[in-house]
N, C-alpha and C positions, 0 to 999 in steps of 0.2 A: 485301517478302517474297521470300526466295529460294525460287523455285518448285521447282527441282530438289531442293534440300535437303528441302523439305516432302514431295515425292513419295517420296523415300527413307525418310523417317520413317514415312509411311503404309505403305510396303511392308514395313518392319521390323515394324510392328504386325501386319500380316497374317501374316508368317512366325512371329512370336511366338505368335499365336493357334493356328496349325497345330501348333507344337511342343508347347504345353501340352495340346492335344487328342490327343496321341500320333499326329499325322499321319493322323487319321481323315479320311475323305472328307467335305468340307464344300463343296458347290457354290457357296455364296455367297462363300466366301473365294477360291475359284479364279476366280470371275467378277470379283471385286474386283481381284485381282492382274493379271488380263488388262486390265482397264480402266485401271489405273495404267500398265501397260506401253504402252498405246496413247495415253495422254494427250499426250505431246509431239507426236506426229504429228497428232493430232486438233486441238489448240489452237495449233499452231505459228505460224499466221498471224493469230491473234486478238490483240486489244488486251490490254495488260498488266492492266488492271483486270478484264477479263472472265476472263482466265486465273486471276487471284487468286480471284475469286468461284467459279470452277469447282473450284479446289483446296479452298476452304473448304467447298463443298457436298459434295465427296468425303469430307472429314474428318468432317462431321456424319453422313453415311451410314454411315461405318465405325464411328462411335460407337454408332449404333443397332444395327449388326450385332454389335458387341462386347457390348452390353447384352443382346441376345437370346441370344447364346452363353453369357453369364455366368449367365443363369437356368437353363441346362441342364447346368451343370458337374456331373460326377460326383465322388465322393470321390477317385478316382485322378487326375482332372484337377487337383484341388487339390494333390495330392502333387507333380505335375509343376510346378505353379506355384511352390511353395516351393523346389524344387530348381533352378529356372531361374537362369542367371547374371544376368539382369536384375532379379531380385528385390531389393527393398531390403535393405540389410545394416546392421549396427550402426554403421559409420562414417557412413552416410547419416543415421541417426537422431541420432547425436551432433552432426553438423553442422547439422541442421535443426530438431531438437526442443529442444535445450538452448541457452542463450544463450552459454555459454562452457564449455570443458572442457580438461583436461590429462590425456593418457593416462599411466598409471603401470604399472609392472610389465613394461615392454618396449615396443618399437616395431617394428611390422611383423614381418619375419622375424627381427629381433634381439630375440627373446623366448624364454623357456623353453618356451612353447607359443603360437605365433602364432594359434591357433584360439580362444584365450580372451583377450578384450580387457577391460581395466579402465580406467575413467576417473573422475577427480574432476570433477564437472560442477556447473554452477549454473543455476538457473531464476530469472529476474528477474521480479518481480511489481510492478505499479504500482497505486497507489491515490491519484489526484490527483497531488500533487507528491511523494508518498512512494514511495520505491523500496526494495524488499526483495529482497535476494539470498539465495536458499535453496539451500544446498549439498546434493548427493546423491552417493552412490557408485553408479556404473553398472558392472555386470558383465554379460558376455554372450558367447555363442559368435559368432564372426565367420567368415563364409564368404568375404566380399569378393565381387567380381564375377568369379569364375573364377580367383582367385589360388590356385595350387596349394599354396603353402607354408602356407595356412590349413588344409589337410587336410580341406576340406569342412565345417569346424565340428565335426569329430569330435575330441573332447578326450582327451588323454593324462592319466594320473593327476596329473602335476605341474601341468598346466593347471588342474584342479579344485582342487588344493592352493593355487595362486595366487589363485583366486577366493575361497576360504575365508579366506585370509590378509587380503585387503582387505575382506571383509565384516566380519571382526572389527575391522579398523581403523575401519570405519563405526560399529560398535557402540561403540567406545571414544570416537569423536568425536561420537557421538549424532546421526548424520545418517541419513536414510532410504536404503534400498537399492532401486534399480531394476534388476531382472534380466531380460535379454532372452534368451529361450530360442529357439535356432535351430540345432538339431543333429539329424543322423540317428541319433545314438547315440554313446556314448563309445567311444574306441579300445580294443579288447579286448587289453590288454597286461598281463602280470603282473610286469613290472619294478617294483622298489620304488617306491612302497608297494603297488602293485597296483591295477588299475582298481576292483575291487569294494570293496576296503578304503577307498579314498579317497572313493568315492561315499557309502559308509556313514558315514564321518566327516563329510562335508559335510552330509548330511541330519540327522544327530544334532545337530551344532553349530547349524545354521540353526534348528532347533526352539526353541532358547533364545536367539537373538539378540534383544536388547531394543530394537530399532528397527523402524519400519514397513518391511515388505518387499512390494514390488509386482512381480509377475512378468508379463511380456508374452510370450505364446507365438506363434511363427510356425511353426517345425517343432519339435515336441516328441517326440523319439525316445527312448523307453524310459528306462533308468537315466541316460543322459546328460542328459535333461531334468530328472530329479529332483535331479541334483547341484546345480542352482541354482534349481530351480522351486518349492521350498516357500515359500509366501507368505501374507500376510494378505489380499491381494486378487490374484486371478489374472484377467488380461485375455487375450484371444486375438484375433488378426487373423482377419477373416471368411473368408479363403481359406487359412488355415493348417490344420495337422493335429496331433493329439496322440495318440500310440498306444504300445502296449506293444512293438510290433515293426513293421517296415515291411511293407506289403502283399505285397511280393515274398518276404520272409522267411516270412510267414504262409502264403503259397501254396506255398512249397517244403516246409514242414512238413506242411501239409494234403494236398498231392499226393504226398508222399514222393518229392520230386524229388532226384535225385542232384546232387552238387556240379558235375558237368560239364555238366548239362543246365539248361534254363531253363523255369520254370513257364509254362503257357499264359496268354495275355493275359486270357482270360475268367475264369480262376481268380483271377488277381491282382485284377481288377476286383471280383469278387464278395467276396473277402476284405476289400478296402478298404471296401466297403459294410457287410459283416457286423460288422466290428470297431467301427463307430461312432466314427470318428476325426475327423470334421469339427468345426469350432467350434460349429455348431448342435447336433450330437449331444452334445458335452461340456457345453454350456450346459444342455441338457435333463436330463442326468444329474447336474448339480450340481458338476462338476469344474472349471468356470471360473465367474467371477462376471459378466463382461460381454464382449460382442463389440465390437471396433473395426471398423467397416465400411470395407472397402477399395473402391477404384475397380473398375470392371468388369475382369475377368481378372487381378486382383491388383495390389498396389502395386509400382511400379517407381521407380527413383531420381529420375525427373523429375516425380513426382506431388507437387508442393509443397503443395497444399491438404491432402493426406492427413497430412502432418507436423503441421499445425496441429491436426488432429483427435486424433492420437496424443498431442500435448502436452497438450491439454485433458483427455483422459480419464486420462492418467497423473497429472497434477496433481490432478485431482478424486479419483482413487482414494487418493492419498496424504493428501489432506485428510480424506476419509471415515474412513480408518483412524485417523488422529491424533485426530480429534474423537470417535471411538467409545470411546476410552479416557481422554479428558480430562474434567475436572470441569465447568467453566462452558462450555457449548457449545450451549445450547438453540436460539437463533435461527439460528446458522450451520448447525447440523445440519438444521434444517427447510428452510432455503434450499437446501442441497446436495441434499436428498432430493427436493424438488419443482420446482426450477428447473434446467434444463440449463445455462443461461448463468449463471455465477457469478464473472465476472471481478472484481466489486467485493468479493467475500468474501475476507478475508484470514485464513488459518489458518497459524499458526506451527507448525513441525514439531518443536519441542522438547517434551520430556515430562519430568515429574518421576519419581521412583522408583516411586511408587504407580501411575502411568499405565503405566510399563514392565512392572510385574508384571501389571497387568490385560491388557496387550497379549499377553503370553505365554500367559496363561490363556485368552484368547479364541481364540488360534491353536490351542491344544490342543482346545478345544471344537469349533472349525470342522472340523478333520480327523476328530474322533471321530464326527461326524454323517454323514460321507460314506459312500457305498456301502451304506447301510442297505437299499436296495431290491434289492440284487444277490445276496442269499442267501435261503435258505428256512429259516424257523424252524418246524420240525415238532413242537416241544414242545407237549404238551397244556396247557390252561389251568391245571390243577392243578400241573403241573411248573413252569410259569412263576411261579405264586404261591409255590410252595415255594422256588424260586430267589431270588425277591424277599425272602421272609421270612428265608431263610438269610443273604442279604446284609445285611439290617438287623441281624440278631443279630450277625453278624461285625463289622460297623461299630461297633455299640454296644460290643461286647466290646473292640474295638481301642481305642476312645476311652478306656474305663475303664482298661484295662491299660497302654496305652502313652502316653496323653496325661495321665492323672491319677496312676495308681499308680506307674508307672515313674519319672517325674521325682522323686517324693517318695522312693522307695527309693534313687535315685541320690544324692540329697542326704544321706540318712541314712548311706548306704554311704561317701560321701566323708568325712563327719565321723568315722565309726568307723575308717576306714583311717588318717586323720591321727592319731587318738588312739592307735591301735595302733603306728603308726610311732614316736610319741614314747615309748611305753612300752618298745618294743624297744630303744631307745637305753640305757635304764636297766637292763632285765633282761639285755641283752647283756653289760654289764660285770659284773653279778653272776654270770651263767652262766660267763663266762670265769674268774672268780676261783674258783668252785666246782670247775671242771674241773682247774685247776692244783693245787688242794689234793687232789682225788681221785687224780690221777696220782701225786703224791708218796706218798700212802698206799697205792697199788696197788689202789684200788677201781675196778671196771669198771661203766660204765653199761649200761642195758638195750639201748640202740642198739648199743653196741660188742659186746656179747655176741651179738646177732643177726647182726651183720656177720661175726663169727668163724664162726658156724654156717653162714652162706650160702657162705663161702669154702671151708670144709673138709667140709661135709656133701654127701650125694648129691643130685643134681638129680631133680626129679619131672617125669614126662611131662605135658604140658598139651594140651588139646584143640586140634585144628587149626582155624585160622581161614581156610583156603583156600576159594575159591569153589566151590560145588557146581554143577558144569556140568550143564546141561539138567535142573536140579532142578525141583521143583514141578509135575511132570506134563507138561512140554513136551519133545517130541523133534522135532528138525528133520526135515522130509520128506526132506531130502538124505541123511540117515543111512540111509534105506531103499534107497538105490541099491546094487545088488549088484555093485560093481566098484571098481577102484582109481582114485584121482584123482591126476593129476600136478600138481605145483606149477608155476606159470608160470615160476619161476626155476630149474627143475631143470637145464636145460642149463648155465646160468652158475654155479650154486652147488652142483650135485651133489645136489639133494634127491631122496630116494627116494620112490617112489609110496606113497600112503597109502590104506588101505581106507576107503571112504566112511563106514562105520559108526563107525570109530574117529575119523576126522577130525572129524565133526560131532557127536560125543558127548564122548568123553574129551578131545579136543584143542580143543574149542570153535571149530572152524573155523580153527585156527591151525596152519600148517605147523611141525612139531616141529624141523625142521632150520634153516630160515632165518627163521621168524617171520612169513611172509606170511599176511595175514588174508583168508581167503575170505569172500565176502559171506554174511551170515546174515539170517534173517527178523527183522522187528521184534519178533515175539513172543518170540524168544530173549532179547532185552533185558528185556522186561517180566517174564519169569520168572526171570531170573538176576541182574539188577542190583539190583532193589528187594526189600525184605523180603517174605516170603511173605504172601499175602492182604492186602497193604497198599494195593493200587491201587484207587482209587475214581474212576471216570470221570465227567466232568460235561460238559454241553452237547453230548452225543452227537448229538442230533437237529437241530442246526444243520447244514443240508445245502447242498451246492453245487448249482447249477443252470446255467441257460443265459441269463443276464440280457440278452445282446445278441441272442438269437434266432439264434445262429450256425448255419448249415445243417448238419443231421445230427448236431449235437453232443449233443443231448438223449439220443439213443440210446446214445452212447458213455459218457456220464456214468452212465446207468442200468446199463449193462453193468459199469462199474467198481464201482458200489455192490453189484451182485449178486455179482460175483466175489470181492470183498474182505470183504463184510459191513459195510463202513464207509459213512458218509454224506458224508464229505469226506476230503481228504488230510491232515487234522490231527486228532490225538487229544490231548485235554487231560484231565489227571487229577491227583489228589492221591495221594501215596505216601510211604513212608518208606524210608530207606536207613541201616541200622545204627542205627535209632531216630531218625534225623534226618528230621523232617517237611518235605516240600517239595512244590512245585507244578511240574508238568512239561507241556510241549507237545512233541509228536512229529510231525514231518513224515514221512509214510510213502511210500516209493518205490513200493509196490505200487499205489497209487491215483493214476493219471494221472501217474506219474513223480514224485510228491511235489510237483507244481506247486501254486502258491499262487493262489487266487482270493479272492473276497469272503468266502466262508464260512470258509476257512482263516484269513484275516486277522482276521475278527471273533472266532473262537475263540481265536486267539493273544492278542488284546487283552483279552478277558474273563478269560483265564487269568492274565495279568499283573495285572489289577485285583483278582482274587481273592487272588493271592499278596500283593499290597500290603495288602489288608484283613486277611488272616490273619497278616501279618508272617512270611512264609515265604520261604526262598530259592527261586529259579526256575531250572529246568534246561530248556534247549531242546535236545532230542535230535533230530538231523537224520539219520534213517535214509537219506534221499536226497531231493534236490530238483532238478528240471530247470529251475526258475526260476518266472516268473510265467505263469499260464495264459493263453496268447495269445487263446483264443477268447472270453475275457471282456473283452478290450480294456482300456480305462482302469479299468474296475471292478476288474481285477486289479492293474494298475500302481499305482493309488492306495494299495494296501496297503503299498507301500514306505514312504512318509512316515507313513501312519496308524500302522503297527505300531512304527516307529522312535520316534514321539512317545510311544507307550505305554511303550516300553522306557525312554526318557529320564525320564518321569514316575516310573516304578518305581525306577530307580536313584537319582534325586534324593531320593526319599523314604527312601533308605537301603537299598534292595534289593540282594541279591547275585544277579547274573545270570551264569550259566555256559552256554556253548554247546559241544556235542559233535557233531562231524561224522563221518559214516560214508559208505561207498561213494562216490557222486558227488554233489557239491553245487555248483551253479552259479547264476549270474545274479542276478536281482532280490533274492531273500531274503538271499543272501550279501552283496549290495551295499547292504544297508539294515539291517533289524532283527536279523539274525544277526551281520553284520560289525561292528556298532557295539559289541559286547560287549567289555569290557576283558579278559575271561577266556575264550579260545577254545581248544579242544583238538580233536584228530582221532584217529580210530582208524587204526592203521597200515594201509597199503595203500589208504587212501582218496584221493580226488582232489577238489580244490576250486579255485574260481576264478571269474572273471567270465563267460567264454564258453567253450563247448566247442570242440574242435579243428576241427570242421566250420565253425562260425560264424567262427572266426578266419581260416581259409583263404579263406572266401567274401568276407569284408569287407576283408581286408588282402592276400590273395594269398600269405601266408607259411605255409609248411609247418612246423608246430611239432614239436619232439622229443617222443618218447613220454612222457617223465617231466616235461613242462612243468607239469602241474597236480598233480604228486605232493605229498603232504602235507608231506614234508620240505623241498620247495622253499618251500611256504607258511610253514613254520617258520623257514627261513633268512632270509626277508624280513620276519619279524615279524608276519605275519598271524595265526598261531596261537601259543600259548604252550607247547605240548607235544604229543607223539605217543605214544599208548598202545597196547599190545597189548590185544586183546579180553579176554584172561584177567585183565587187571589193572584193568579199568574200574571194578568195584565198589569195590575198595580205594582206587584213585586218586581216584575221586569223593569218597569219604568223607574222604580226606586233604585234598583240595582244599577241600571245604566247611569243614572244621575249621580249616585254616590260613588261608584267606582270610577266612572269616566269624568265626573265633574262637568264644568261648563263646556269643556272641549271633549266630546265623547270619543274621539279617536286617539289623540295623543295622551300619553301618561303625564 
């Protein structure tokens, strides 16, 4: 034994413990460091075997100290563990968990995004003399051990695009996917295709990938985690964390800390606890399925026994997912369920078409059940029964009209169309012969006489179809201001001041000179976009609350409810637009910035389900959203994949899904269930993207230009498909529904 080397290793362990504890005063560590420092002088003249025994005794005592500290770790201590350079990384796992692997999609810094590592790996399983090599696709964020070019595992849009590309390769080759989540969050950049848009595409596509997906969480930071985190089985390292935002970010928001200042340590610690970010919290709330137990103070690169445990649980999880959708599986399923050691159980990871369909269905059901505990359903028993009976009636009607009657009508229609097309061939020749004879004899047909009248007669005035601004009894409170309003672009474009009453009534909040759209209340849209008296709200009494018990948040929620008269930041209703019946979900900026939590997500999903049952087009109108509600922790974050799955299910059933953004729309909702729509539009002067200017500056140090999130920038990179003036929303929506949906607005 090299005693000096062993003493250095012990001292490194002591320093590591100090660092993950945030350099808090721990007398036992200080005493241990002093004892290590005095060891050479104390044992310098002792025999070699005695010195070795003394070092071994010192190591055992340190193990006991580490175990004691491990039992006292706080949530913030675990955050420091996953951020530490000594933390295990994906390359360590590839080297020690899998039997062989080949990295694809780049090597180290020679990659489109070195923070995202992809590898084609093998797991070798033996049964007697039989050897089975089972291939998997490994994707994951890679921090390395302090390698700067990895960008701390913060992935750019093209890195997430690379991950999705190879997950689709795995689906084509029909091999499982193992996704290792280890990121503080995605890099907030809006270069093509944009962080939000790419994350939304990843979540949407992963929902339908027909192979087993196993996700293993170490550091799960917000939307960056969701970009590869949707899985049939979600495992989490015991010292990891999974959160909607970092504790420092939550503390900065809660304490209203300026970008130049730092939040107090006590506030950061309390936010880490309140958000329920640890593996134990997430297991209790149902957002992960199992915990992989780590050594005391977290797994590091030289913890080789830990890799065996990771391998065992990852293989087991893949087996369980595969068997859960396969046909003949009784005895192996029982063995997996009841015996931890299952090295003799062979499960082949190939599946037939039926099993793959069953896998997707189970994935949808898994996410649909999540977060049920995190919102309040204040509906009375009568209202619940009424909703249930209405759903049964709608479902029955749907089956009769669309599964039975419609296919029959389509068959009859096709036969009639074919017959008429054949008849037109004959009658067309006869008609041409008749017109030639009539022309020679000077006889004019009724159609020709009408055309002559239309060309030579006087035109008649027709009723105007323009939008009735502020109609149906709603007047914007801004119209009551007794002053002139200056357009923000007046200096550059020479816009004249506008009287508030005129601006917010006759002009609908639109500058008559340059077209700038001033912010308007969501009520304006309800009264001016949809047909008069057509709005029928549902699920109003599904209410947001405080599922994590976040300090002082209950009062703020109640204040928002009292101020707005709403129970959550999402309003769902049925309405009509020029006679087109549709279902709409609106995120309302007045209620906590339009942030999304468990209640908003549940209402959005139920609205999609109702639209699918009623065979109606779906409009998501975003009056404004600040992102996911951070005080709800993962209860809010999980709405990203939950709602995206509901959107995918609706679209695959033939639904027409349109999104309209207004004012400011950022973060989680845009990076998931809004951003995955193929038809997205924005009101002129709106801003949208992944992260606000303050967050970008804080995380990257980059000062972004004022127009960075301008809707025209989003249009130029393909995020949205059009920019509309507020005055044109009604007619543009009608035109969009008719041209995209055609005569049948629901089915493609």
